[in-house]
N, C-alpha and C positions, 0 to 999 in steps of 0.2 A: 161795375165798376165804382160805385157808389158806396159800398160796404168793403172794398180794398186800398179804395184811397183813404176813408176814416180811418182806418184800422193803420193803416200806415203813416199819416199822420200822428198819431199819436201814441202808436208802440215802437216806431222806429225810434222816436226820442227817447222814451223813457225805460227801455230793451235793446239795448247796442249789440251788435253783432261779437264783440267780445265778451259778453255773458257774466260781467260783474254781479256781486252776489249784493245784496242790501245793507249788510253789514259793512261799518268803515273799514275803505281796506283790504277788506276782501278777495278773494280771486276765486273762482270755479271754473274746472277743464273736465267736461263730458265727453261723453263716447258719442262722436257724433253721425258713426255709422249706424247700420241696421234701419235701413229706410223701411219704415213697417206702414205706412199710409199717408195717400197724395190726395190731391183734391185741387182744381181749378177754379178760381173765382176772378173773371174778367181776367187780367194780363199777368195776373200773380198766382204763382204754383205754392199752395201751403205743401209743405212737406214733412211729416211726424215721424219721427227718430227715438231712437235708447236715450238720446242726450238732448231734446227739447223739439220746438216746434219752429222751423225758418220760412220764412217769407219771400219767397223767389221772384222777382221781377223779371218775367220773362222777355221782355223789350230791352231792359238793360243788362240783361241777363247779370243779375246780383243776385245775392240774399243781402236785405235790404231791413229786417230785422230777425228777432231771434228770441225765443221766446222759452225762459224754464222756469222751474221750481222757484218760488217767493215773489213770481210775478201774477198774472191772472192762470197761471196752470199748476194745478195744487199737486205736480210730479213731471220731471222731464219726460216721464216714458209715455210716448204718445205712440199710441197704434188703432185709433181710426180718425176719423173726419169727415163729414160730410154736409153738403150744400143743402139752404133750406128758405128759400123767396132771397129775404134778406140779410139771413143767419149762416153764420158757419159753427157747427156743432163739432168739437173736439173731444174725442174720450180718453184717459189714461187711465194708468193704475192706479191713482186715489181718486179719480172724480171726472165730470163733465163739467166743462167750458161750453159757451153760448156766446158768440160773438156779433153785435149787431152793430151798426153804425154809430147808434146813441148811446150802449152800453155793453158791458162785461158781467155775466152770469155764472159764477161758479157753483157747482154741487157736489157735496163732497160727504162720506157718511156721517161727519160729524157734522155739516153746514149743509140743511138741507131744510125744504119749509114741511110743515106736519103733512100735508097731501102726497109728499114724495115719501113718507115714512119708511116705507115699505119698497120702496126702488133699491137695488142693488146700484153703489158708484162709487165698486173697485174692480180694478182687474176687466176693466172695459176692453172686448176684442172688436166687434163692429157695432157701427150704428148703422140702422135700417129705415127707412122712411115710408111710411103705410101712408092711408090717405086721409085720417085724423089721427094717427098716432107714431110715436118714433119708438123705436126698438132699440134697446141697448142689450146688445149679447156680452155675459160676461164669462171670464175665467174660475169657473166655479158655485159662485153663486145664482145660475137661472140667467132669464132673461127679465129685463127693467121694463115696463111700458111706460111711456107716458102719454095719458091721452086727455089733452085739457088742461082743466083743474084736479085732474086727479093722475095716481099712479100705483103701479101695482108691480108685482113679481112673479112669474110663472117657473116653479122647480119640478122635479121631480114629485113631491108632494100634489102636484097637478098635472100628473100624467106626462111631462116632460120628460122625455127618454135619457137625457144627462143635464146634470146642471152646469157642464161644461157646453157655451153655446157659440157658432162661427157665426149665425146669421140669421135674417128673418125676410119672409116673401111674402106680401099679400097675392094673390093670385085674382085675375077679374073676376072668379065667382065669391062664393063665399069661404074658401081656403085661406088658411093661414099657414106656411111650410115652416118648419124649423131645423137648421142642419146644428149639429150635437155630435159630441165626440163620441159617441153611442149611434150616431145614425141619424136618417132623416124622420123626421114624426108629423103630421098635421091635427092642427082644429079645423075640423068639420061639420058643421050641422050641427052644433052644439055637442059634439063626441070628437074624442084622441083618436086618432088613426096610425101606426107603427109602418116603416116601411123597411124591412130587412131582405134577407138572401133571396125571398122567395119573390121579392118585386125585381130579381137582378142585382141590387144594391148590395156592394161587399160589406163583411162587418167592417168596420174603421170608423175613425175620425171624417164628417163629413164638413171639411172645408171652408166649403163654400156653396151657393145656389144661386145660379142669377138667370132671370129670363130672359128665353131665346125669342128673337122677333116675331116669331110663329105663335098666337097664340098656346094658352094651356100646354106650352112644352119648355124645358128650362134645361140649362147646363147644370150639372153638380159635380165637386171636387170631392173625390174620396183616397184620403190621405197615404199612399203606399201603391195604390191601384190606377191613379190616371183620372180623367174626364168622360164624365157618362152623360150620353143624354135620357132625356127622362121625360115620358109624356103624363106624368101624371097617375101613373099605374105601375109600369115595366120602364127598367132602364137599360142599356146597352153602352158599352164600352165605345168611344172613339178614338182615342189615342191607342195608336198602335205602339207596340213591343220598340223599346229601341228609340224611340223619338226623343227621350229626353235623358241623358243619364240618368244608372238608379231606375229609369223610370219613373222617377217624383217627379210630381207638378207641387211648387209652391203655389202658385197663383194664376186666376185667370180673368177675364176680364172684355164685354160683349160691347164691341162700338157700336156708333149710330147706322151702319149699316147692315147690323146683327152680325158681322162677323167674330168669331171666337178666337180670343188671343190667351196664349197657356206660357206660363214662365217655367225651368227647372231649379228645385231647388240646389241642384249640383252645377247648374248650367243650362242652358239654352233657352230659344225662343222662339214661338211659331204661330202661323196663325191658319183656322180652321174655314173654307172658303169652302160651297158648294160640294160640300163633303169628303176634301180634300186637305191634307197638314202639308202648307212649305215651310220648311225650319229654316228663318232666319240664321241660325247659325253656321250650318254649312255651308253659306258662302260668306259671315262674318264670323270667323273662330274668336273674335275677342267675344262675341256672346256669350259661345260655350265655355270660358274662362272665369264667367261673372258666378255667384250665387244669388238668387233669385228669389224678393221677400213678398212684395207685392205688386198688383199691378190694376191700372186706373184708366179709362175712356172719359176724355173729357167732351162737353157739351159741342165744344169748337171741333170733335174728331179728332184728336192727336190721342194718344195712347201712349200712358207713361210706365217703367217699370221701375222697381227701388231696388237696392243691390243692399247686401249684409256689408258692404263696404263706404256705404255713405256716397254712392251713385245714385243719380236716375238717369234711366234711358227715355228721351222720347222720341215717338214715333209718327212722322207728321209728314203725310202724300210720298210717301215710300223714303222718304231722307230719315237719319237716323242721326240725333245729336246728344251730349251728354251734358248732363247738370251734377258737379263734382262739389259737397259741400266743404265747408272748413274742416283743416285736420284735427283729430281730437284722443279722447285716448282709443286704443285698440278694443275694450270692453267698458261697459258699464258701472264692474264693480272697480276697488282702488283698498287695498290692503298691504300689512305686512312692512312696514315704514321699518328704515332705518336711518340713523344719523350720516350724514357725510361733513365732508372738509368744507370752512366758510360758509354754514348754515344751506347746503344743500340737503337732499335726503335722497333716498332710493326708495322706491314701493312697486309692488307688482298691480298689474292690473290685466283681467283676463289670460295670469299665466305669462306674462311677459315683464322683465323687470323694466321699469323704468327710472330716471333718474333728472329732479327736477334741483334747476339750481338757486343760487340765494334769490335772484329777483322772480322764482314760479316759472320760469321756460319749461317746459319740460319736454323728453325725447326719448326713444326707447335706447336702453344702454347696449342693444346685440348681444344677449345673453340668449339664454336655451327657453324652450316654451313649458309648460308646465309647473311653473316655479309655486310653491307653497309660504313659503318664510321667507325672511332675511334677517341676518344678524350680521355686527360689524366685529370684528376680531382684536385684540388688543392692541394690534398692532396696526390698525386702520384698516383691513382688507376686507371687503364683501364675503361673505358668505351665503349659499340661497341654497333652497330644499328641495324639491322636484321628486316626479312623480317616480323615478326610477333612482336618482341618479343624488349627491351633494355635490355643489359648482365652488370652486373659488376662483374669485373673481383679479386679475392681475394685469398687468401691461399689454398682453398679449391676446387676453380675450378671456371666456368664462374656461375655467379647464375642471373636469371633472377627477372626482375625490373619491378613490378605492373607500367604500364601506365598507366591511366585514359583518355583515349581522346574520350571516348564515340562514336568513328565510330566503321564501321559493319567491314571496313577492313582498318585498320593500316597497313601501310607500312613505316619504320623508313628508309631515306635514308640519312639523314644526323645528326651531335650531335655536342654539345660544352657545355663550362662552362665558365660562365662569370666572371668579376671580383670579382663581390659581392658572388661566389660560389653557383648560381642557373645553373639548368639544363636544356638546350635547347635541343630540336628534332624539325628536320623538318620532314616533312611528302612526300608521291608520289604525295597527292593529292594539297598538296598547303598549307596545314595548318601547322602552329606553334604553339608549346605547351612549356611552362617556367616549371619548379620544384623548390619551394623555400625551398625542405627538411619535407616540412608538406602537401601541393596541388600540384593538375596541373592546371596550368591558361593556356585557349585558349590565345595565343596571338596574331594571326591572322586567320582566315575564310581559308576553298580553295579556292581560285580563288578571294583571294582579292590583293592578293599582285604578284601572279605569275600566270600564265597557267601553270599548270603540275607541277613540283614537286622542291620542295626548296633542289637543290643541294647543299649547305655549308651554312653552319654557321659558323661566326667566332669572338668572342670578341674584340672592338677597343682599343685602347691607352688611350683614356680617359673616359673610364664606357659605351661607346656604343656597338650596337651589330648590327653587317651585315650580310645580306640574300644574297643569290642568286640564281635567277631561273627563268626559262621562258624567260632566254635572257634580263632581266634588275637585279636591286640591291635595296634593301631598307635596311637603318636606323633606326633602332629603341634607342632612348634615352627619353629625361625627354620629354615630350610633346606630345611621340606616336612615330608614323612610319613616314618616310618620303619616296617617291619613286624616285628612279631613272632609269626611263626605257629608252629603246635603243633610243629615241631622245635627250638623254641628250650626247651622244657621237655619233654625226651626223648619227643617224641610226644604230650602232653597236652594235649587240648584243652581253652580256656580258658574259662572259665566267668564268671569277675567279677574287677576287678580296682578296690584302692583306692592314690591317690597315695600317696606319702612325698615325704620331702626328698631321698631318695636315686634316685628312681624311681618305683615301684609295687609294693606286695604283690601277687601275682597266685593265682586260685584254680583250679586246674586242675581234671579229674576224676581226680587221683591227688595230691592235696595243694596245698601252700600254697609259693609259689615267691618269692622277693626280688630283684625285677630292677631292679638298679644300671647305672650308667655304668661299672662295672669287672666287669660279668660277670652271670650269673645264676643264683643255688644254692635248692637246695630247703629248707626250714625244716625242721629235723629236731625232732620231739619224739614222744613216747609216750605212751598213755592204758592205765591200768591194767595197764601193764607190755608192750603189745602195739603195732601199728602202729595210727595213729590211724583210718588209711581202710582198713578190712580190708576185704574183695570184696565188692561190694554197698552201701556206703556211699561217697559222691562228693561232695563239694563244690561248691554249688550257687550262695551266694554271701556275700559278705564286709562287716564294716564294723569300725571299731577308735574306741576310748574317748581320752579324754583324756589318759588316762595311758596310753595307749602298748599294751593288751591288746587281743587279736582276740578277731571273733566268726565263726564260720562256720557259715555256713545250709547243712546237708546233707541226705542223703535221710532219715534218719531222727534229725533233730532237729540240736539244736546243740551245737555246739563253745564255747566259753571258753579259747582259747590266753594263757599268759603267760610269755615267755620258752620253755622246754624243757618247761614242763608244760602239762595240759590238764583240763578238766572237760565230761563227758559229760551234755546233759539232753536228753531224749525222750518216750515217750509216757508212762513213769515217774512220770516228774515235770510230769506235766502239758501237756507240748506235743504239738504233730501233726506231721504227716512228711506229705510233704518240706516244704522251706522254701524260698520263694519267695524272700524278699528278709529284710532285718536292715536295722536301723538306730538308732544312738545320739541320743538327745535328752534333755536335762535329769535325767540321772542315770536314765535307763531304756534298756531295749533294749525295740525294736519288733520283734516276729517278723511276717511274713507266712507264709500257709501257703497249700499251692496246694489242700488241704482241708478245713480248719479253722481259718479265719478269721484273726484276728489275737491275740497275747499282747504283753503290757505288763509286762515283768519288772525289778524295780529291779537294778541292776547290783552293789548290795552285795550282793542274794541270790545270784549266779551264783559268788563267792570267799566 
């Protein structure tokens, strides 16, 4: 109770539920679904999601604080929470945070003490507590070990089966078990041992391992196969066929009485008692309709399950109750901005089309799924490109448009209108088509200019059309196409471009280039006395405002560039990373992130 009260007193005031960013006048909307981690401390339930960390007061039945990137969290993507004494450890995609009543400490790959130099603090999957150690299981970086005044990492080079790990268990004896994406292994008596098919464990991801109530017995979850009972030498499957949809179990937990709880990836909740399963979803059909993501049992005896839709199910004394988090974006990503009327914008998130009004309020626009790109026609209509078709937004909704590409599997990934009123679409295959209102004409064959998808099509200021794909760009004008491969930019792959009166400003993996009729030159500027794009920081997208200032979305935030000067805005400013898209509209910069939703920042606050 002391920890929860101290945290709530300080955090609720500085990080309100509305989730405002630190930039003056900025707002930030994230995905609040996809509950990945749960932990109860006193009467406070800590809920980790793809859109931040929520503190839920179980007595008041209300969210009392929300933490996001820009505060103590290095990322809004939370995947692991564990309480240890008077501390709570929170693992995110970008680092580890340790909360205590007195202070909050954050460890990231760029901010950690020398004793933890080798510990991976990225892509944390799980946090497990040993008798004297803390284990950080990561996605692709091995297992980090925090042991008092020292830290190290275990990887395949140390005989760990795989660098993607899902959990660690210290046994009652001298064995330490590691659940990895390639199976189960153990460190025992100074030697590594692997447990594969010969031990009754099928090949596959070992997504969880939990001690059973009986000594030296465990429950293990194998992706796509179900739950097994394991005695340290051999395993046997205990989930029967048909218990869960697709026989796919997403999460398991063991309560204080030793009962095993399991939840299905595509629905269903069941409990294993005295060798028998009881399926709760057989009597409560609502449980069969949820997609479950995580399971957790509290010291108080309750069992909690998190869903992909932002709901937490609590099971306590045979009673079921639900906690619903605030509504957010349908997915963690935001991209494909298109201007609307009176300061409104459209954009996509998780393949859905959303509309934000001039005040920044966002709502689902009711369009089709699987949308990859958006564009507004000269007449003001919204057109969108999706996996199978192109759609036109009208007063009656989104209408599919017949696109004659004569391709077996057309996947539309980019769309735009040129100055003459022609519609252009780019395909994942690399082909480009133009529609003049009557016929569809193939303007580029698959593989002719790009190896891979045509990621963007943009009309130029002089009637030309620009395309980006495969790490290069090309311009179509009178006389046909002209390609500008990576060799045009010192071998740097092209990420994005914005047409100018001289040609185009091009963003490559290493910087910005002014591409004009009289040649191509790198834009020279510095940031804090050093290079604007140090190692590991790459430009990803580009936008320009009416004053000719540039906004560069990067792997670590946004750069605002004017002439030879620039300013950086990242996690400490309340922004996420990496940036998928930037867009200027009516005095605001809209920023779409890969995992942190969308931000709306007044241009004046950036200068």
